[in-house]
Wavefront OBJ file of the C-alpha trace (Angstrom):
o trace
v -10.987 13.632 1.654
v -8.402 12.091 -0.655
v -9.271 9.502 -3.255
v -7.033 7.220 -5.247
v -7.781 4.731 -8.006
v -5.673 1.565 -7.800
v -5.502 -1.338 -10.220
v -6.540 -4.416 -8.236
v -3.975 -6.566 -10.012
v -1.271 -4.564 -8.206
v -2.659 -5.349 -4.730
v -1.519 -8.305 -2.664
v -3.299 -9.877 0.321
v -1.254 -7.731 2.699
v -2.572 -4.584 4.382
v -4.418 -2.612 1.723
v -4.204 0.675 3.608
v -0.403 0.711 3.539
v -0.371 -0.435 -0.092
v -2.582 2.476 -1.121
v -1.417 5.261 1.205
v 2.086 4.168 2.212
v 3.573 4.368 5.694
v 1.338 7.347 6.481
v -1.516 4.847 6.892
v 0.219 3.346 9.925
v -0.089 6.546 11.978
v -3.743 5.884 12.838
v -3.745 2.090 12.599
v -4.708 0.170 15.730
v -2.698 -2.852 14.493
v 0.603 -1.026 13.958
v 3.375 -2.672 16.018
v 1.141 -5.622 16.964
v 1.106 -9.258 15.883
v -2.027 -8.523 13.835
v -0.281 -6.016 11.556
v -0.758 -7.114 7.955
v 1.918 -4.863 6.525
v 5.067 -5.859 8.424
v 6.937 -7.106 5.358
v 5.954 -4.023 3.386
v 7.394 -1.831 6.137
v 10.664 -3.786 5.962
v 11.030 -4.123 2.183
v 9.010 -1.209 0.780
v 7.314 -3.664 -1.614
v 4.285 -5.940 -1.509
v 4.508 -9.681 -2.209
v 3.963 -8.955 -5.918
v 7.234 -6.995 -5.869
v 5.564 -3.642 -6.485
v 6.869 -0.533 -4.714
v 4.612 0.893 -2.044
v 2.609 3.118 -2.047
v 0.991 1.904 -5.239
v 0.742 4.520 -7.978
v -2.590 6.088 -8.830
v -4.036 4.571 -12.011
v -4.459 8.096 -13.393
v -0.720 8.757 -13.000
v 0.087 5.487 -14.804
v -2.171 6.414 -17.733
v -0.614 9.884 -18.004
v 2.919 8.485 -18.131
v 2.172 6.221 -21.121
l 1 2 3 4 5 6 7 8 9 10 11 12 13 14 15 16 17 18 19 20 21 22 23 24 25 26 27 28 29 30 31 32 33 34 35 36 37 38 39 40 41 42 43 44 45 46 47 48 49 50 51 52 53 54 55 56 57 58 59 60 61 62 63 64 65 66
């Protein structure tokens, strides 16, 4: 099992799975290619509504780079 620590201030109201895991999350999503998909704009732009590139970086990686 993979784990990832994300800063909540980086998340938008869009699909959290795609924000955390990227497009890989869509492979097993029952809402992919449906009207209920919450990550359509992310799939088009590669960013969430906060303008942050997706997938979101792990908080540990951010701390290490500072």
